[in-house]
mmCIF file of the N, C-alpha and C atoms, coordinates in Angstrom:
data_MODEL
# 
_entry.id   MODEL 
# 
loop_
_atom_site.group_PDB 
_atom_site.id 
_atom_site.type_symbol 
_atom_site.label_atom_id 
_atom_site.label_alt_id 
_atom_site.label_comp_id 
_atom_site.label_asym_id 
_atom_site.label_entity_id 
_atom_site.label_seq_id 
_atom_site.pdbx_PDB_ins_code 
_atom_site.Cartn_x 
_atom_site.Cartn_y 
_atom_site.Cartn_z 
_atom_site.occupancy 
_atom_site.B_iso_or_equiv 
_atom_site.pdbx_formal_charge 
_atom_site.auth_seq_id 
_atom_site.auth_comp_id 
_atom_site.auth_asym_id 
_atom_site.auth_atom_id 
_atom_site.pdbx_PDB_model_num 
ATOM 1   N N  . MET A 1 1  ? -34.605 96.942  -199.055 1.00 0.00 ? 1  MET A N  1 
ATOM 2   C CA . MET A 1 1  ? -35.730 96.293  -198.515 1.00 0.00 ? 1  MET A CA 1 
ATOM 3   C C  . MET A 1 1  ? -36.948 96.414  -199.593 1.00 0.00 ? 1  MET A C  1 
ATOM 4   N N  . ALA A 1 2  ? -37.701 95.389  -199.675 1.00 0.00 ? 2  ALA A N  1 
ATOM 5   C CA . ALA A 1 2  ? -38.828 95.432  -200.616 1.00 0.00 ? 2  ALA A CA 1 
ATOM 6   C C  . ALA A 1 2  ? -40.127 95.776  -199.855 1.00 0.00 ? 2  ALA A C  1 
ATOM 7   N N  . ASP A 1 3  ? -40.887 96.550  -200.560 1.00 0.00 ? 3  ASP A N  1 
ATOM 8   C CA . ASP A 1 3  ? -42.236 96.831  -199.959 1.00 0.00 ? 3  ASP A CA 1 
ATOM 9   C C  . ASP A 1 3  ? -43.241 95.796  -200.383 1.00 0.00 ? 3  ASP A C  1 
ATOM 10  N N  . VAL A 1 4  ? -43.684 94.920  -199.419 1.00 0.00 ? 4  VAL A N  1 
ATOM 11  C CA . VAL A 1 4  ? -44.431 93.702  -199.780 1.00 0.00 ? 4  VAL A CA 1 
ATOM 12  C C  . VAL A 1 4  ? -45.805 94.037  -199.127 1.00 0.00 ? 4  VAL A C  1 
ATOM 13  N N  . SER A 1 5  ? -46.746 94.440  -200.015 1.00 0.00 ? 5  SER A N  1 
ATOM 14  C CA . SER A 1 5  ? -48.167 94.690  -199.459 1.00 0.00 ? 5  SER A CA 1 
ATOM 15  C C  . SER A 1 5  ? -49.184 93.684  -199.873 1.00 0.00 ? 5  SER A C  1 
ATOM 16  N N  . ASP A 1 6  ? -48.854 92.644  -200.655 1.00 0.00 ? 6  ASP A N  1 
ATOM 17  C CA . ASP A 1 6  ? -49.803 91.612  -200.976 1.00 0.00 ? 6  ASP A CA 1 
ATOM 18  C C  . ASP A 1 6  ? -49.021 90.198  -201.278 1.00 0.00 ? 6  ASP A C  1 
ATOM 19  N N  . ILE A 1 7  ? -49.707 89.235  -201.547 1.00 0.00 ? 7  ILE A N  1 
ATOM 20  C CA . ILE A 1 7  ? -49.112 87.938  -201.737 1.00 0.00 ? 7  ILE A CA 1 
ATOM 21  C C  . ILE A 1 7  ? -48.362 87.896  -203.129 1.00 0.00 ? 7  ILE A C  1 
ATOM 22  N N  . ASN A 1 8  ? -48.792 88.623  -204.068 1.00 0.00 ? 8  ASN A N  1 
ATOM 23  C CA . ASN A 1 8  ? -48.106 88.694  -205.348 1.00 0.00 ? 8  ASN A CA 1 
ATOM 24  C C  . ASN A 1 8  ? -46.769 89.335  -205.266 1.00 0.00 ? 8  ASN A C  1 
ATOM 25  N N  . ALA A 1 9  ? -46.677 90.367  -204.362 1.00 0.00 ? 9  ALA A N  1 
ATOM 26  C CA . ALA A 1 9  ? -45.345 91.074  -204.160 1.00 0.00 ? 9  ALA A CA 1 
ATOM 27  C C  . ALA A 1 9  ? -44.442 90.099  -203.380 1.00 0.00 ? 9  ALA A C  1 
ATOM 28  N N  . LEU A 1 10 ? -44.953 89.442  -202.439 1.00 0.00 ? 10 LEU A N  1 
ATOM 29  C CA . LEU A 1 10 ? -44.151 88.520  -201.632 1.00 0.00 ? 10 LEU A CA 1 
ATOM 30  C C  . LEU A 1 10 ? -43.562 87.427  -202.566 1.00 0.00 ? 10 LEU A C  1 
ATOM 31  N N  . GLY A 1 11 ? -44.459 86.868  -203.438 1.00 0.00 ? 11 GLY A N  1 
ATOM 32  C CA . GLY A 1 11 ? -43.969 85.888  -204.416 1.00 0.00 ? 11 GLY A CA 1 
ATOM 33  C C  . GLY A 1 11 ? -42.836 86.332  -205.212 1.00 0.00 ? 11 GLY A C  1 
ATOM 34  N N  . GLN A 1 12 ? -42.986 87.634  -205.786 1.00 0.00 ? 12 GLN A N  1 
ATOM 35  C CA . GLN A 1 12 ? -41.885 88.198  -206.494 1.00 0.00 ? 12 GLN A CA 1 
ATOM 36  C C  . GLN A 1 12 ? -40.572 88.191  -205.752 1.00 0.00 ? 12 GLN A C  1 
ATOM 37  N N  . VAL A 1 13 ? -40.663 88.638  -204.541 1.00 0.00 ? 13 VAL A N  1 
ATOM 38  C CA . VAL A 1 13 ? -39.436 88.731  -203.651 1.00 0.00 ? 13 VAL A CA 1 
ATOM 39  C C  . VAL A 1 13 ? -38.794 87.387  -203.508 1.00 0.00 ? 13 VAL A C  1 
ATOM 40  N N  . ILE A 1 14 ? -39.652 86.389  -203.302 1.00 0.00 ? 14 ILE A N  1 
ATOM 41  C CA . ILE A 1 14 ? -39.179 85.053  -203.098 1.00 0.00 ? 14 ILE A CA 1 
ATOM 42  C C  . ILE A 1 14 ? -38.506 84.527  -204.384 1.00 0.00 ? 14 ILE A C  1 
ATOM 43  N N  . ARG A 1 15 ? -39.122 84.756  -205.390 1.00 0.00 ? 15 ARG A N  1 
ATOM 44  C CA . ARG A 1 15 ? -38.559 84.214  -206.724 1.00 0.00 ? 15 ARG A CA 1 
ATOM 45  C C  . ARG A 1 15 ? -37.258 84.939  -207.098 1.00 0.00 ? 15 ARG A C  1 
ATOM 46  N N  . ARG A 1 16 ? -37.149 86.253  -206.782 1.00 0.00 ? 16 ARG A N  1 
ATOM 47  C CA . ARG A 1 16 ? -35.923 87.026  -207.105 1.00 0.00 ? 16 ARG A CA 1 
ATOM 48  C C  . ARG A 1 16 ? -34.778 86.563  -206.134 1.00 0.00 ? 16 ARG A C  1 
ATOM 49  N N  . ALA A 1 17 ? -35.062 86.221  -204.902 1.00 0.00 ? 17 ALA A N  1 
ATOM 50  C CA . ALA A 1 17 ? -34.047 85.806  -203.936 1.00 0.00 ? 17 ALA A CA 1 
ATOM 51  C C  . ALA A 1 17 ? -33.601 84.497  -204.371 1.00 0.00 ? 17 ALA A C  1 
ATOM 52  N N  . ARG A 1 18 ? -34.508 83.643  -204.701 1.00 0.00 ? 18 ARG A N  1 
ATOM 53  C CA . ARG A 1 18 ? -34.215 82.270  -205.147 1.00 0.00 ? 18 ARG A CA 1 
ATOM 54  C C  . ARG A 1 18 ? -33.310 82.236  -206.358 1.00 0.00 ? 18 ARG A C  1 
ATOM 55  N N  . LYS A 1 19 ? -33.588 83.065  -207.303 1.00 0.00 ? 19 LYS A N  1 
ATOM 56  C CA . LYS A 1 19 ? -32.796 83.047  -208.516 1.00 0.00 ? 19 LYS A CA 1 
ATOM 57  C C  . LYS A 1 19 ? -31.408 83.702  -208.210 1.00 0.00 ? 19 LYS A C  1 
ATOM 58  N N  . GLN A 1 20 ? -31.257 84.705  -207.337 1.00 0.00 ? 20 GLN A N  1 
ATOM 59  C CA . GLN A 1 20 ? -30.128 85.327  -206.952 1.00 0.00 ? 20 GLN A CA 1 
ATOM 60  C C  . GLN A 1 20 ? -29.063 84.307  -206.246 1.00 0.00 ? 20 GLN A C  1 
ATOM 61  N N  . GLN A 1 21 ? -29.700 83.302  -205.663 1.00 0.00 ? 21 GLN A N  1 
ATOM 62  C CA . GLN A 1 21 ? -28.955 82.346  -205.031 1.00 0.00 ? 21 GLN A CA 1 
ATOM 63  C C  . GLN A 1 21 ? -28.790 81.111  -205.844 1.00 0.00 ? 21 GLN A C  1 
ATOM 64  N N  . ASN A 1 22 ? -29.070 81.154  -207.007 1.00 0.00 ? 22 ASN A N  1 
ATOM 65  C CA . ASN A 1 22 ? -28.939 80.085  -208.044 1.00 0.00 ? 22 ASN A CA 1 
ATOM 66  C C  . ASN A 1 22 ? -29.575 78.706  -207.557 1.00 0.00 ? 22 ASN A C  1 
ATOM 67  N N  . LEU A 1 23 ? -30.806 78.829  -207.071 1.00 0.00 ? 23 LEU A N  1 
ATOM 68  C CA . LEU A 1 23 ? -31.579 77.695  -206.570 1.00 0.00 ? 23 LEU A CA 1 
ATOM 69  C C  . LEU A 1 23 ? -32.651 77.487  -207.569 1.00 0.00 ? 23 LEU A C  1 
ATOM 70  N N  . THR A 1 24 ? -33.043 76.239  -207.827 1.00 0.00 ? 24 THR A N  1 
ATOM 71  C CA . THR A 1 24 ? -34.159 75.845  -208.700 1.00 0.00 ? 24 THR A CA 1 
ATOM 72  C C  . THR A 1 24 ? -35.422 75.722  -207.572 1.00 0.00 ? 24 THR A C  1 
ATOM 73  N N  . GLN A 1 25 ? -36.654 75.945  -207.977 1.00 0.00 ? 25 GLN A N  1 
ATOM 74  C CA . GLN A 1 25 ? -37.673 75.703  -207.220 1.00 0.00 ? 25 GLN A CA 1 
ATOM 75  C C  . GLN A 1 25 ? -37.618 74.357  -206.417 1.00 0.00 ? 25 GLN A C  1 
ATOM 76  N N  . GLU A 1 26 ? -37.264 73.301  -207.104 1.00 0.00 ? 26 GLU A N  1 
ATOM 77  C CA . GLU A 1 26 ? -37.106 72.063  -206.409 1.00 0.00 ? 26 GLU A CA 1 
ATOM 78  C C  . GLU A 1 26 ? -36.089 72.067  -205.319 1.00 0.00 ? 26 GLU A C  1 
ATOM 79  N N  . GLN A 1 27 ? -34.937 72.682  -205.532 1.00 0.00 ? 27 GLN A N  1 
ATOM 80  C CA . GLN A 1 27 ? -33.931 72.738  -204.468 1.00 0.00 ? 27 GLN A CA 1 
ATOM 81  C C  . GLN A 1 27 ? -34.361 73.514  -203.327 1.00 0.00 ? 27 GLN A C  1 
ATOM 82  N N  . LEU A 1 28 ? -35.028 74.657  -203.555 1.00 0.00 ? 28 LEU A N  1 
ATOM 83  C CA . LEU A 1 28 ? -35.420 75.521  -202.416 1.00 0.00 ? 28 LEU A CA 1 
ATOM 84  C C  . LEU A 1 28 ? -36.577 74.766  -201.662 1.00 0.00 ? 28 LEU A C  1 
ATOM 85  N N  . ALA A 1 29 ? -37.460 74.146  -202.385 1.00 0.00 ? 29 ALA A N  1 
ATOM 86  C CA . ALA A 1 29 ? -38.508 73.367  -201.721 1.00 0.00 ? 29 ALA A CA 1 
ATOM 87  C C  . ALA A 1 29 ? -37.894 72.412  -200.742 1.00 0.00 ? 29 ALA A C  1 
ATOM 88  N N  . ALA A 1 30 ? -36.966 71.677  -201.192 1.00 0.00 ? 30 ALA A N  1 
ATOM 89  C CA . ALA A 1 30 ? -36.330 70.622  -200.397 1.00 0.00 ? 30 ALA A CA 1 
ATOM 90  C C  . ALA A 1 30 ? -35.587 71.119  -199.204 1.00 0.00 ? 30 ALA A C  1 
ATOM 91  N N  . LEU A 1 31 ? -34.775 72.289  -199.461 1.00 0.00 ? 31 LEU A N  1 
ATOM 92  C CA . LEU A 1 31 ? -34.109 72.866  -198.264 1.00 0.00 ? 31 LEU A CA 1 
ATOM 93  C C  . LEU A 1 31 ? -35.012 73.492  -197.283 1.00 0.00 ? 31 LEU A C  1 
ATOM 94  N N  . SER A 1 32 ? -36.307 73.953  -197.748 1.00 0.00 ? 32 SER A N  1 
ATOM 95  C CA . SER A 1 32 ? -37.125 74.618  -196.882 1.00 0.00 ? 32 SER A CA 1 
ATOM 96  C C  . SER A 1 32 ? -38.206 73.539  -196.180 1.00 0.00 ? 32 SER A C  1 
ATOM 97  N N  . GLY A 1 33 ? -38.149 72.386  -196.619 1.00 0.00 ? 33 GLY A N  1 
ATOM 98  C CA . GLY A 1 33 ? -39.112 71.387  -196.116 1.00 0.00 ? 33 GLY A CA 1 
ATOM 99  C C  . GLY A 1 33 ? -40.529 71.532  -196.635 1.00 0.00 ? 33 GLY A C  1 
ATOM 100 N N  . VAL A 1 34 ? -40.738 72.166  -197.775 1.00 0.00 ? 34 VAL A N  1 
ATOM 101 C CA . VAL A 1 34 ? -42.018 72.382  -198.407 1.00 0.00 ? 34 VAL A CA 1 
ATOM 102 C C  . VAL A 1 34 ? -42.095 71.582  -199.720 1.00 0.00 ? 34 VAL A C  1 
ATOM 103 N N  . GLY A 1 35 ? -43.237 71.322  -200.242 1.00 0.00 ? 35 GLY A N  1 
ATOM 104 C CA . GLY A 1 35 ? -43.268 70.655  -201.537 1.00 0.00 ? 35 GLY A CA 1 
ATOM 105 C C  . GLY A 1 35 ? -43.097 71.798  -202.744 1.00 0.00 ? 35 GLY A C  1 
ATOM 106 N N  . PRO A 1 36 ? -42.647 71.097  -203.830 1.00 0.00 ? 36 PRO A N  1 
ATOM 107 C CA . PRO A 1 36 ? -42.301 71.950  -204.908 1.00 0.00 ? 36 PRO A CA 1 
ATOM 108 C C  . PRO A 1 36 ? -43.662 72.627  -205.512 1.00 0.00 ? 36 PRO A C  1 
ATOM 109 N N  . ARG A 1 37 ? -44.840 72.015  -205.317 1.00 0.00 ? 37 ARG A N  1 
ATOM 110 C CA . ARG A 1 37 ? -45.999 72.588  -205.782 1.00 0.00 ? 37 ARG A CA 1 
ATOM 111 C C  . ARG A 1 37 ? -46.334 73.835  -204.966 1.00 0.00 ? 37 ARG A C  1 
ATOM 112 N N  . PHE A 1 38 ? -46.247 73.686  -203.593 1.00 0.00 ? 38 PHE A N  1 
ATOM 113 C CA . PHE A 1 38 ? -46.466 74.812  -202.718 1.00 0.00 ? 38 PHE A CA 1 
ATOM 114 C C  . PHE A 1 38 ? -45.564 76.033  -203.170 1.00 0.00 ? 38 PHE A C  1 
ATOM 115 N N  . LEU A 1 39 ? -44.302 75.799  -203.354 1.00 0.00 ? 39 LEU A N  1 
ATOM 116 C CA . LEU A 1 39 ? -43.448 76.868  -203.734 1.00 0.00 ? 39 LEU A CA 1 
ATOM 117 C C  . LEU A 1 39 ? -43.789 77.478  -205.070 1.00 0.00 ? 39 LEU A C  1 
ATOM 118 N N  . ARG A 1 40 ? -44.105 76.730  -206.018 1.00 0.00 ? 40 ARG A N  1 
ATOM 119 C CA . ARG A 1 40 ? -44.631 77.368  -207.335 1.00 0.00 ? 40 ARG A CA 1 
ATOM 120 C C  . ARG A 1 40 ? -45.696 78.243  -207.144 1.00 0.00 ? 40 ARG A C  1 
ATOM 121 N N  . GLU A 1 41 ? -46.794 77.642  -206.222 1.00 0.00 ? 41 GLU A N  1 
ATOM 122 C CA . GLU A 1 41 ? -47.852 78.512  -206.067 1.00 0.00 ? 41 GLU A CA 1 
ATOM 123 C C  . GLU A 1 41 ? -47.620 79.785  -205.228 1.00 0.00 ? 41 GLU A C  1 
ATOM 124 N N  . LEU A 1 42 ? -46.697 79.697  -204.235 1.00 0.00 ? 42 LEU A N  1 
ATOM 125 C CA . LEU A 1 42 ? -46.341 80.841  -203.546 1.00 0.00 ? 42 LEU A CA 1 
ATOM 126 C C  . LEU A 1 42 ? -45.656 81.873  -204.451 1.00 0.00 ? 42 LEU A C  1 
ATOM 127 N N  . GLU A 1 43 ? -44.743 81.450  -205.333 1.00 0.00 ? 43 GLU A N  1 
ATOM 128 C CA . GLU A 1 43 ? -44.076 82.376  -206.236 1.00 0.00 ? 43 GLU A CA 1 
ATOM 129 C C  . GLU A 1 43 ? -45.044 83.057  -207.220 1.00 0.00 ? 43 GLU A C  1 
ATOM 130 N N  . HIS A 1 44 ? -46.116 82.298  -207.518 1.00 0.00 ? 44 HIS A N  1 
ATOM 131 C CA . HIS A 1 44 ? -47.183 82.913  -208.408 1.00 0.00 ? 44 HIS A CA 1 
ATOM 132 C C  . HIS A 1 44 ? -48.250 83.612  -207.662 1.00 0.00 ? 44 HIS A C  1 
ATOM 133 N N  . GLY A 1 45 ? -48.137 83.848  -206.403 1.00 0.00 ? 45 GLY A N  1 
ATOM 134 C CA . GLY A 1 45 ? -49.144 84.697  -205.679 1.00 0.00 ? 45 GLY A CA 1 
ATOM 135 C C  . GLY A 1 45 ? -50.356 84.007  -205.263 1.00 0.00 ? 45 GLY A C  1 
ATOM 136 N N  . LYS A 1 46 ? -50.459 82.646  -205.157 1.00 0.00 ? 46 LYS A N  1 
ATOM 137 C CA . LYS A 1 46 ? -51.608 82.103  -204.817 1.00 0.00 ? 46 LYS A CA 1 
ATOM 138 C C  . LYS A 1 46 ? -51.913 82.331  -203.304 1.00 0.00 ? 46 LYS A C  1 
ATOM 139 N N  . GLU A 1 47 ? -53.029 82.812  -202.890 1.00 0.00 ? 47 GLU A N  1 
ATOM 140 C CA . GLU A 1 47 ? -53.232 83.063  -201.447 1.00 0.00 ? 47 GLU A CA 1 
ATOM 141 C C  . GLU A 1 47 ? -53.297 81.673  -200.784 1.00 0.00 ? 47 GLU A C  1 
ATOM 142 N N  . THR A 1 48 ? -52.779 81.640  -199.557 1.00 0.00 ? 48 THR A N  1 
ATOM 143 C CA . THR A 1 48 ? -52.662 80.488  -198.831 1.00 0.00 ? 48 THR A CA 1 
ATOM 144 C C  . THR A 1 48 ? -52.667 80.795  -197.349 1.00 0.00 ? 48 THR A C  1 
ATOM 145 N N  . SER A 1 49 ? -53.232 79.889  -196.546 1.00 0.00 ? 49 SER A N  1 
ATOM 146 C CA . SER A 1 49 ? -53.338 80.126  -195.105 1.00 0.00 ? 49 SER A CA 1 
ATOM 147 C C  . SER A 1 49 ? -52.096 79.322  -194.447 1.00 0.00 ? 49 SER A C  1 
ATOM 148 N N  . ARG A 1 50 ? -51.233 78.840  -195.205 1.00 0.00 ? 50 ARG A N  1 
ATOM 149 C CA . ARG A 1 50 ? -50.030 78.007  -194.597 1.00 0.00 ? 50 ARG A CA 1 
ATOM 150 C C  . ARG A 1 50 ? -48.942 78.963  -194.318 1.00 0.00 ? 50 ARG A C  1 
ATOM 151 N N  . ILE A 1 51 ? -49.068 79.880  -193.540 1.00 0.00 ? 51 ILE A N  1 
ATOM 152 C CA . ILE A 1 51 ? -48.069 80.889  -193.204 1.00 0.00 ? 51 ILE A CA 1 
ATOM 153 C C  . ILE A 1 51 ? -46.749 80.306  -192.669 1.00 0.00 ? 51 ILE A C  1 
ATOM 154 N N  . GLY A 1 52 ? -46.997 79.168  -191.969 1.00 0.00 ? 52 GLY A N  1 
ATOM 155 C CA . GLY A 1 52 ? -45.796 78.572  -191.382 1.00 0.00 ? 52 GLY A CA 1 
ATOM 156 C C  . GLY A 1 52 ? -44.860 78.089  -192.506 1.00 0.00 ? 52 GLY A C  1 
ATOM 157 N N  . LEU A 1 53 ? -45.396 77.608  -193.544 1.00 0.00 ? 53 LEU A N  1 
ATOM 158 C CA . LEU A 1 53 ? -44.525 77.178  -194.638 1.00 0.00 ? 53 LEU A CA 1 
ATOM 159 C C  . LEU A 1 53 ? -43.837 78.375  -195.368 1.00 0.00 ? 53 LEU A C  1 
ATOM 160 N N  . VAL A 1 54 ? -44.718 79.490  -195.482 1.00 0.00 ? 54 VAL A N  1 
ATOM 161 C CA . VAL A 1 54 ? -44.156 80.677  -196.084 1.00 0.00 ? 54 VAL A CA 1 
ATOM 162 C C  . VAL A 1 54 ? -42.948 81.156  -195.304 1.00 0.00 ? 54 VAL A C  1 
ATOM 163 N N  . PHE A 1 55 ? -43.005 81.088  -193.976 1.00 0.00 ? 55 PHE A N  1 
ATOM 164 C CA . PHE A 1 55 ? -41.941 81.524  -193.169 1.00 0.00 ? 55 PHE A CA 1 
ATOM 165 C C  . PHE A 1 55 ? -40.681 80.550  -193.270 1.00 0.00 ? 55 PHE A C  1 
ATOM 166 N N  . ALA A 1 56 ? -40.926 79.313  -193.493 1.00 0.00 ? 56 ALA A N  1 
ATOM 167 C CA . ALA A 1 56 ? -39.842 78.348  -193.654 1.00 0.00 ? 56 ALA A CA 1 
ATOM 168 C C  . ALA A 1 56 ? -39.096 78.719  -194.950 1.00 0.00 ? 56 ALA A C  1 
ATOM 169 N N  . VAL A 1 57 ? -39.777 79.004  -196.052 1.00 0.00 ? 57 VAL A N  1 
ATOM 170 C CA . VAL A 1 57 ? -39.122 79.426  -197.273 1.00 0.00 ? 57 VAL A CA 1 
ATOM 171 C C  . VAL A 1 57 ? -38.374 80.756  -197.105 1.00 0.00 ? 57 VAL A C  1 
ATOM 172 N N  . LEU A 1 58 ? -38.907 81.730  -196.451 1.00 0.00 ? 58 LEU A N  1 
ATOM 173 C CA . LEU A 1 58 ? -38.225 83.012  -196.218 1.00 0.00 ? 58 LEU A CA 1 
ATOM 174 C C  . LEU A 1 58 ? -36.984 82.754  -195.342 1.00 0.00 ? 58 LEU A C  1 
ATOM 175 N N  . SER A 1 59 ? -37.037 81.965  -194.396 1.00 0.00 ? 59 SER A N  1 
ATOM 176 C CA . SER A 1 59 ? -35.952 81.584  -193.506 1.00 0.00 ? 59 SER A CA 1 
ATOM 177 C C  . SER A 1 59 ? -34.766 81.005  -194.312 1.00 0.00 ? 59 SER A C  1 
ATOM 178 N N  . THR A 1 60 ? -35.166 79.976  -195.066 1.00 0.00 ? 60 THR A N  1 
ATOM 179 C CA . THR A 1 60 ? -34.131 79.357  -195.884 1.00 0.00 ? 60 THR A CA 1 
ATOM 180 C C  . THR A 1 60 ? -33.420 80.358  -196.859 1.00 0.00 ? 60 THR A C  1 
ATOM 181 N N  . LEU A 1 61 ? -34.156 81.329  -197.266 1.00 0.00 ? 61 LEU A N  1 
ATOM 182 C CA . LEU A 1 61 ? -33.536 82.355  -198.250 1.00 0.00 ? 61 LEU A CA 1 
ATOM 183 C C  . LEU A 1 61 ? -32.872 83.451  -197.452 1.00 0.00 ? 61 LEU A C  1 
ATOM 184 N N  . GLY A 1 62 ? -32.834 83.408  -196.150 1.00 0.00 ? 62 GLY A N  1 
ATOM 185 C CA . GLY A 1 62 ? -32.187 84.434  -195.451 1.00 0.00 ? 62 GLY A CA 1 
ATOM 186 C C  . GLY A 1 62 ? -33.108 85.765  -195.330 1.00 0.00 ? 62 GLY A C  1 
ATOM 187 N N  . LEU A 1 63 ? -34.394 85.593  -195.640 1.00 0.00 ? 63 LEU A N  1 
ATOM 188 C CA . LEU A 1 63 ? -35.168 86.833  -195.546 1.00 0.00 ? 63 LEU A CA 1 
ATOM 189 C C  . LEU A 1 63 ? -35.961 86.864  -194.201 1.00 0.00 ? 63 LEU A C  1 
ATOM 190 N N  . SER A 1 64 ? -36.310 88.171  -193.862 1.00 0.00 ? 64 SER A N  1 
ATOM 191 C CA . SER A 1 64 ? -37.233 88.276  -192.734 1.00 0.00 ? 64 SER A CA 1 
ATOM 192 C C  . SER A 1 64 ? -38.389 89.154  -193.120 1.00 0.00 ? 64 SER A C  1 
ATOM 193 N N  . VAL A 1 65 ? -39.350 89.178  -192.138 1.00 0.00 ? 65 VAL A N  1 
ATOM 194 C CA . VAL A 1 65 ? -40.517 90.005  -192.368 1.00 0.00 ? 65 VAL A CA 1 
ATOM 195 C C  . VAL A 1 65 ? -40.527 91.083  -191.300 1.00 0.00 ? 65 VAL A C  1 
ATOM 196 N N  . GLN A 1 66 ? -40.815 92.323  -191.776 1.00 0.00 ? 66 GLN A N  1 
ATOM 197 C CA . GLN A 1 66 ? -40.996 93.293  -190.778 1.00 0.00 ? 66 GLN A CA 1 
ATOM 198 C C  . GLN A 1 66 ? -42.452 93.925  -190.929 1.00 0.00 ? 66 GLN A C  1 
ATOM 199 N N  . ILE A 1 67 ? -43.087 93.991  -189.800 1.00 0.00 ? 67 ILE A N  1 
ATOM 200 C CA . ILE A 1 67 ? -44.463 94.525  -189.815 1.00 0.00 ? 67 ILE A CA 1 
ATOM 201 C C  . ILE A 1 67 ? -44.434 95.966  -189.306 1.00 0.00 ? 67 ILE A C  1 
ATOM 202 N N  . THR A 1 68 ? -45.081 96.842  -190.098 1.00 0.00 ? 68 THR A N  1 
ATOM 203 C CA . THR A 1 68 ? -45.225 98.264  -189.670 1.00 0.00 ? 68 THR A CA 1 
ATOM 204 C C  . THR A 1 68 ? -46.593 98.627  -189.946 1.00 0.00 ? 68 THR A C  1 
ATOM 205 N N  . GLY A 1 69 ? -47.142 99.620  -189.135 1.00 0.00 ? 69 GLY A N  1 
ATOM 206 C CA . GLY A 1 69 ? -48.452 100.133 -189.286 1.00 0.00 ? 69 GLY A CA 1 
ATOM 207 C C  . GLY A 1 69 ? -48.392 101.113 -190.475 1.00 0.00 ? 69 GLY A C  1 
ATOM 208 N N  . ARG A 1 70 ? -49.467 101.479 -190.947 1.00 0.00 ? 70 ARG A N  1 
ATOM 209 C CA . ARG A 1 70 ? -49.695 102.339 -192.175 1.00 0.00 ? 70 ARG A CA 1 
ATOM 210 C C  . ARG A 1 70 ? -48.982 103.721 -191.838 1.00 0.00 ? 70 ARG A C  1 
ATOM 211 N N  . GLY A 1 71 ? -48.928 104.112 -190.544 1.00 0.00 ? 71 GLY A N  1 
ATOM 212 C CA . GLY A 1 71 ? -48.296 105.354 -190.288 1.00 0.00 ? 71 GLY A CA 1 
ATOM 213 C C  . GLY A 1 71 ? -46.797 105.162 -189.920 1.00 0.00 ? 71 GLY A C  1 
ATOM 214 N N  . GLY A 1 72 ? -46.208 103.948 -190.209 1.00 0.00 ? 72 GLY A N  1 
ATOM 215 C CA . GLY A 1 72 ? -44.811 103.769 -189.947 1.00 0.00 ? 72 GLY A CA 1 
ATOM 216 C C  . GLY A 1 72 ? -44.552 103.094 -188.548 1.00 0.00 ? 72 GLY A C  1 
ATOM 217 N N  . ASP A 1 73 ? -45.534 103.069 -187.650 1.00 0.00 ? 73 ASP A N  1 
ATOM 218 C CA . ASP A 1 73 ? -45.269 102.530 -186.354 1.00 0.00 ? 73 ASP A CA 1 
ATOM 219 C C  . ASP A 1 73 ? -45.758 101.102 -186.283 1.00 0.00 ? 73 ASP A C  1 
ATOM 220 N N  . THR A 1 74 ? -45.238 100.268 -185.303 1.00 0.00 ? 74 THR A N  1 
ATOM 221 C CA . THR A 1 74 ? -45.601 98.915  -185.213 1.00 0.00 ? 74 THR A CA 1 
ATOM 222 C C  . THR A 1 74 ? -46.807 98.683  -184.209 1.00 0.00 ? 74 THR A C  1 
# 
């Protein structure tokens, strides 16, 4: 499990998973229903309020998000 504490770390996790699955940015964008530009910006850590699209990309890659409090509780 990756510790994702900011958008840059999230972008790195997405890029790594995409490459492990041998997908190009264009392929992943098409499978996720997002535009290639959005995916490029997401992988490069651009802040965005389009969280629904972020979750579509994560879902396509088989990734999920776990929310924990700073003390480890939810």
